Backbone as a printed PyTorch tensor [residue, N CA C, xyz], in Angstrom:
tensor([[[ 47.7580, 133.7050, 154.4280],
         [ 49.0550, 133.8110, 153.7800],
         [ 49.8790, 134.8780, 154.4890]],

        [[ 51.0810, 134.5450, 154.8860],
         [ 51.9260, 135.4960, 155.5900],
         [ 52.8310, 136.2260, 154.6070]],

        [[ 53.0800, 137.4730, 154.9260],
         [ 53.9440, 138.2890, 154.0880],
         [ 55.3950, 138.0090, 154.4490]],

        [[ 56.2270, 137.8030, 153.4450],
         [ 57.6290, 137.5010, 153.6890],
         [ 58.3470, 138.7710, 154.1320]],

        [[ 59.1070, 138.6600, 155.1980],
         [ 59.8480, 139.7910, 155.7320],
         [ 61.2540, 139.7740, 155.1260]],

        [[ 61.6200, 140.8470, 154.4690],
         [ 62.9250, 140.9440, 153.8390],
         [ 63.9100, 141.6010, 154.7910]],

        [[ 65.1220, 141.0610, 154.8250],
         [ 66.1730, 141.6630, 155.6370],
         [ 66.8350, 142.7720, 154.8390]],

        [[ 67.1950, 143.8090, 155.5190],
         [ 67.9210, 144.9050, 154.8930],
         [ 69.3460, 144.8900, 155.4210]],

        [[ 70.2760, 145.0360, 154.5160],
         [ 71.6800, 145.0170, 154.8790],
         [ 72.2750, 146.3980, 154.6550]],

        [[ 73.1610, 146.7820, 155.5280],
         [ 73.7930, 148.0970, 155.4130],
         [ 74.7780, 148.0960, 154.2470]],

        [[ 75.0670, 149.2800, 153.7130],
         [ 76.0730, 149.3570, 152.6460],
         [ 77.4300, 148.8120, 153.0930]],

        [[ 77.7730, 149.0270, 154.3620],
         [ 79.0450, 148.5230, 154.8780],
         [ 79.0660, 146.9940, 154.8630]],

        [[ 77.9510, 146.3880, 155.2330],
         [ 77.8590, 144.9320, 155.2300],
         [ 78.0240, 144.3920, 153.8150]],

        [[ 77.3880, 145.0270, 152.8460],
         [ 77.4700, 144.5800, 151.4530],
         [ 78.8970, 144.6980, 150.9310]],

        [[ 79.5500, 145.8180, 151.2140],
         [ 80.9320, 146.0020, 150.7630],
         [ 81.8610, 144.9900, 151.4380]],

        [[ 81.6040, 144.7190, 152.7180],
         [ 82.4000, 143.7250, 153.4350],
         [ 82.2410, 142.3430, 152.7890]],

        [[ 81.0220, 141.9810, 152.4510],
         [ 80.7680, 140.6860, 151.8210],
         [ 81.4920, 140.5930, 150.4750]],

        [[ 81.4360, 141.6570, 149.6840],
         [ 82.0980, 141.6410, 148.3800],
         [ 83.6170, 141.5920, 148.5330]],

        [[ 84.1300, 142.2900, 149.5310],
         [ 85.5740, 142.2750, 149.7630],
         [ 86.0320, 140.8760, 150.1580]],

        [[ 85.2860, 140.2260, 151.0510],
         [ 85.6420, 138.8650, 151.4680],
         [ 85.5540, 137.8890, 150.3040]],

        [[ 84.5520, 138.0690, 149.4390],
         [ 84.3810, 137.1530, 148.3100],
         [ 85.4990, 137.3170, 147.2810]],

        [[ 86.1530, 138.4690, 147.2790],
         [ 87.2150, 138.6970, 146.2980],
         [ 88.5890, 138.2610, 146.8060]],

        [[ 88.6810, 137.8110, 148.0600],
         [ 89.9570, 137.3580, 148.6110],
         [ 90.3610, 136.0300, 147.9750]],

        [[ 91.6620, 135.7800, 147.9810],
         [ 92.1910, 134.5300, 147.4330],
         [ 91.7420, 133.3460, 148.2930]],

        [[ 91.4800, 132.2480, 147.6490],
         [ 91.0930, 130.9830, 148.2830],
         [ 89.8070, 131.0660, 149.0990]],

        [[ 88.9600, 132.0280, 148.7970],
         [ 87.6580, 132.1340, 149.4570],
         [ 86.5880, 132.0360, 148.3720]],

        [[ 85.6720, 131.1040, 148.5350],
         [ 84.6190, 130.9360, 147.5380],
         [ 83.3800, 131.7320, 147.9370]],

        [[ 82.5490, 132.0060, 146.9590],
         [ 81.2900, 132.6920, 147.2390],
         [ 80.4500, 131.8890, 148.2200]],

        [[ 80.4900, 130.5810, 148.0850],
         [ 79.7100, 129.7120, 148.9700],
         [ 80.1540, 129.8760, 150.4210]],

        [[ 81.4690, 129.9590, 150.6340],
         [ 81.9920, 130.1400, 151.9940],
         [ 81.5090, 131.4670, 152.5920]],

        [[ 81.5850, 132.5190, 151.8050],
         [ 81.1710, 133.8420, 152.2770],
         [ 79.6820, 133.8350, 152.6120]],

        [[ 78.8870, 133.2500, 151.7330],
         [ 77.4370, 133.2130, 151.9490],
         [ 77.0740, 132.4250, 153.2040]],

        [[ 77.7400, 131.3130, 153.4150],
         [ 77.4640, 130.5170, 154.6120],
         [ 77.8760, 131.2610, 155.8740]],

        [[ 79.0290, 131.9230, 155.8280],
         [ 79.5160, 132.6580, 156.9960],
         [ 78.6090, 133.8310, 157.3510]],

        [[ 78.1200, 134.5370, 156.3440],
         [ 77.3330, 135.7460, 156.5780],
         [ 75.8270, 135.4980, 156.6000]],

        [[ 75.4050, 134.3110, 156.2160],
         [ 73.9770, 133.9940, 156.2450],
         [ 73.1870, 134.6570, 155.1310]],

        [[ 73.7850, 134.7550, 153.9580],
         [ 73.1020, 135.3350, 152.7960],
         [ 73.0910, 134.3020, 151.6810]],

        [[ 72.2740, 134.5450, 150.6780],
         [ 72.2050, 133.5990, 149.5680],
         [ 73.2270, 133.9810, 148.4980]],

        [[ 73.5900, 132.9920, 147.7020],
         [ 74.5330, 133.2360, 146.6090],
         [ 73.9250, 134.1970, 145.5960]],

        [[ 72.6280, 134.0940, 145.4140],
         [ 71.9300, 134.9960, 144.4820],
         [ 72.0530, 136.4430, 144.9510]],

        [[ 71.9040, 136.6530, 146.2580],
         [ 72.0080, 138.0020, 146.8090],
         [ 73.4140, 138.5550, 146.6020]],

        [[ 74.4200, 137.7330, 146.8440],
         [ 75.8010, 138.1670, 146.6540],
         [ 76.0640, 138.5160, 145.1970]],

        [[ 75.5380, 137.7200, 144.2860],
         [ 75.7000, 138.0350, 142.8490],
         [ 75.0380, 139.3580, 142.4970]],

        [[ 73.8540, 139.6100, 143.0600],
         [ 73.1540, 140.8720, 142.8140],
         [ 73.9760, 142.0650, 143.2800]],

        [[ 74.5360, 141.9250, 144.4860],
         [ 75.3630, 143.0150, 145.0200],
         [ 76.6040, 143.2340, 144.1620]],

        [[ 77.2120, 142.1360, 143.6870],
         [ 78.4070, 142.2360, 142.8480],
         [ 78.0620, 142.9410, 141.5270]],

        [[ 76.9420, 142.5620, 140.9270],
         [ 76.5230, 143.1990, 139.6740],
         [ 76.2530, 144.6860, 139.8790]],

        [[ 75.5910, 145.0090, 140.9760],
         [ 75.2790, 146.4020, 141.2660],
         [ 76.5670, 147.2000, 141.4790]],

        [[ 77.5370, 146.6020, 142.1530],
         [ 78.8040, 147.3010, 142.3950],
         [ 79.5800, 147.4800, 141.0990]],

        [[ 79.5230, 146.4920, 140.2140],
         [ 80.2130, 146.6250, 138.9160],
         [ 79.5980, 147.7310, 138.0770]],

        [[ 78.2820, 147.8660, 138.1250],
         [ 77.5970, 148.8980, 137.3460],
         [ 77.8110, 150.3030, 137.9000]],

        [[ 77.6750, 150.4520, 139.2170],
         [ 77.6710, 151.7860, 139.8120],
         [ 78.9380, 152.1550, 140.5650]],

        [[ 79.7890, 151.2010, 140.8110],
         [ 81.0370, 151.4830, 141.5250],
         [ 80.7730, 151.9480, 142.9480]],

        [[ 81.4500, 153.0150, 143.3610],
         [ 81.3240, 153.5060, 144.7300],
         [ 79.9500, 154.1070, 145.0210]],

        [[ 79.1740, 154.3880, 143.9940],
         [ 77.8260, 154.9340, 144.2000],
         [ 76.7880, 153.8410, 144.4570]],

        [[ 77.2120, 152.5940, 144.3920],
         [ 76.3010, 151.4820, 144.6890],
         [ 75.9780, 151.4880, 146.1700]],

        [[ 74.8470, 150.9740, 146.5120],
         [ 74.3870, 150.8490, 147.8980],
         [ 74.2860, 152.2000, 148.6000]],

        [[ 73.4070, 153.0670, 148.1450],
         [ 73.3020, 154.3950, 148.7650],
         [ 72.7380, 154.3670, 150.1780]],

        [[ 72.0770, 153.3040, 150.5830],
         [ 71.5520, 153.2210, 151.9400],
         [ 70.1910, 153.8720, 152.0520]],

        [[ 69.7580, 154.1000, 153.2800],
         [ 68.4370, 154.6390, 153.5530],
         [ 68.4190, 156.1610, 153.5840]],

        [[ 69.5670, 156.7870, 153.4670],
         [ 69.6070, 158.2340, 153.5150],
         [ 69.6700, 158.7800, 154.9360]],

        [[ 69.7640, 157.9120, 155.9150],
         [ 69.8630, 158.3310, 157.3080],
         [ 71.2810, 158.1340, 157.7950]],

        [[ 71.7820, 159.1320, 158.4120],
         [ 73.1200, 159.0730, 158.9600],
         [ 73.0970, 158.2750, 160.2640]],

        [[ 74.1120, 157.5070, 160.5120],
         [ 74.1740, 156.7180, 161.7440],
         [ 74.1810, 157.6210, 162.9780]],

        [[ 74.8020, 158.7910, 162.8690],
         [ 74.8390, 159.7060, 164.0070],
         [ 73.4400, 160.2040, 164.3500]],

        [[ 72.6380, 160.4880, 163.3230],
         [ 71.2610, 160.9220, 163.5580],
         [ 70.4610, 159.8180, 164.2370]],

        [[ 70.6370, 158.6120, 163.7620],
         [ 69.9250, 157.4770, 164.3380],
         [ 70.3490, 157.2580, 165.7860]],

        [[ 71.6510, 157.3700, 166.0520],
         [ 72.1590, 157.1980, 167.4120],
         [ 71.5920, 158.2700, 168.3400]],

        [[ 71.5310, 159.5190, 167.8800],
         [ 70.9890, 160.6030, 168.7050],
         [ 69.5150, 160.3570, 169.0160]],

        [[ 68.7620, 159.9000, 168.0230],
         [ 67.3390, 159.6110, 168.2400],
         [ 67.1580, 158.4830, 169.2550]],

        [[ 67.9680, 157.4450, 169.1440],
         [ 67.8740, 156.3310, 170.0840],
         [ 68.2470, 156.7580, 171.4980]],

        [[ 69.2250, 157.6460, 171.6250],
         [ 69.5990, 158.1440, 172.9460],
         [ 68.4750, 158.9590, 173.5700]],

        [[ 67.7860, 159.7740, 172.7440],
         [ 66.6420, 160.5420, 173.2450],
         [ 65.5380, 159.6080, 173.7310]],

        [[ 65.2430, 158.5810, 172.9510],
         [ 64.2020, 157.6320, 173.3350],
         [ 64.5760, 156.8910, 174.6120]],

        [[ 65.8420, 156.5250, 174.7510],
         [ 66.2980, 155.8370, 175.9510],
         [ 66.1570, 156.7380, 177.1730]],

        [[ 66.5460, 158.0000, 177.0410],
         [ 66.4360, 158.9340, 178.1680],
         [ 64.9820, 159.0940, 178.5940]],

        [[ 64.0740, 159.1920, 177.6310],
         [ 62.6490, 159.3280, 177.9430],
         [ 62.1310, 158.0690, 178.6500]],

        [[ 62.5340, 156.9050, 178.1590],
         [ 62.0970, 155.6430, 178.7730],
         [ 62.6340, 155.5290, 180.2050]],

        [[ 63.8700, 155.9820, 180.4290],
         [ 64.4270, 155.9400, 181.7800],
         [ 63.6730, 156.8840, 182.7150]],

        [[ 63.2920, 158.0600, 182.2240],
         [ 62.5040, 159.0000, 183.0370],
         [ 61.1630, 158.3820, 183.4160]],

        [[ 60.5050, 157.7560, 182.4470],
         [ 59.2130, 157.1290, 182.7130],
         [ 59.3640, 155.9890, 183.7190]],

        [[ 60.4190, 155.2100, 183.5800],
         [ 60.6760, 154.1160, 184.5110],
         [ 60.8710, 154.6440, 185.9280]],

        [[ 61.6820, 155.6930, 186.0650],
         [ 61.9410, 156.2670, 187.3880],
         [ 60.6610, 156.8300, 188.0080]],

        [[ 59.8280, 157.4740, 187.1980],
         [ 58.5600, 158.0070, 187.6870],
         [ 57.6630, 156.8880, 188.2070]],

        [[ 57.5890, 155.8000, 187.4510],
         [ 56.7630, 154.6720, 187.8630],
         [ 57.2940, 154.0120, 189.1290]],

        [[ 58.6080, 153.9590, 189.2930],
         [ 59.1800, 153.4200, 190.5290],
         [ 58.7650, 154.2780, 191.7180]],

        [[ 58.8800, 155.6060, 191.5730],
         [ 58.5030, 156.5210, 192.6550],
         [ 57.0130, 156.4050, 192.9780]],

        [[ 56.1920, 156.2910, 191.9440],
         [ 54.7530, 156.1630, 192.1540],
         [ 54.4320, 154.8600, 192.8870]],

        [[ 55.1160, 153.7920, 192.5540],
         [ 54.8810, 152.5080, 193.2150],
         [ 55.2440, 152.5980, 194.6980]],

        [[ 56.3430, 153.2600, 195.0050],
         [ 56.7530, 153.4270, 196.3990],
         [ 55.7270, 154.2650, 197.1490]],

        [[ 55.2760, 155.3450, 196.5260],
         [ 54.2880, 156.2330, 197.1500],
         [ 52.9990, 155.4850, 197.4660]],

        [[ 52.4760, 154.7510, 196.4950],
         [ 51.2250, 154.0460, 196.7010],
         [ 51.3780, 152.8710, 197.6520]],

        [[ 52.5600, 152.2970, 197.7340],
         [ 52.7920, 151.2250, 198.7030],
         [ 52.7410, 151.7730, 200.1160]],

        [[ 53.2740, 152.9670, 200.3400],
         [ 53.2190, 153.5970, 201.6590],
         [ 51.7930, 153.9710, 202.0330]],

        [[ 51.0290, 154.4410, 201.0490],
         [ 49.6350, 154.8680, 201.2750],
         [ 48.7330, 153.6810, 201.6550]],

        [[ 49.0310, 152.5160, 201.1470],
         [ 48.1460, 151.3790, 201.3890],
         [ 48.3630, 150.7360, 202.7570]],

        [[ 49.4300, 151.1080, 203.4520],
         [ 49.7040, 150.5120, 204.7640],
         [ 48.8350, 151.0880, 205.8320]]])
């Protein structure tokens, strides 16, 4: 039996979906099809927003800037490792001749 993987949506995505669903001449079905979410999920988000207002969808507690800085650090480290391996490959290619 495989475990179902749930998608996580950002607070911005949820607010965007609710804003689009509240526009004139746009149905919930249209929004759900465009964004690839279920009508049940959209109803849940709408109910949560009605109950909590702007405090709905608090997110993961991680700032996007923090996440971006961490990803940049990881990228820099991966680039250093790549460059080292390139140099090592060149060195060993010369040695084998």
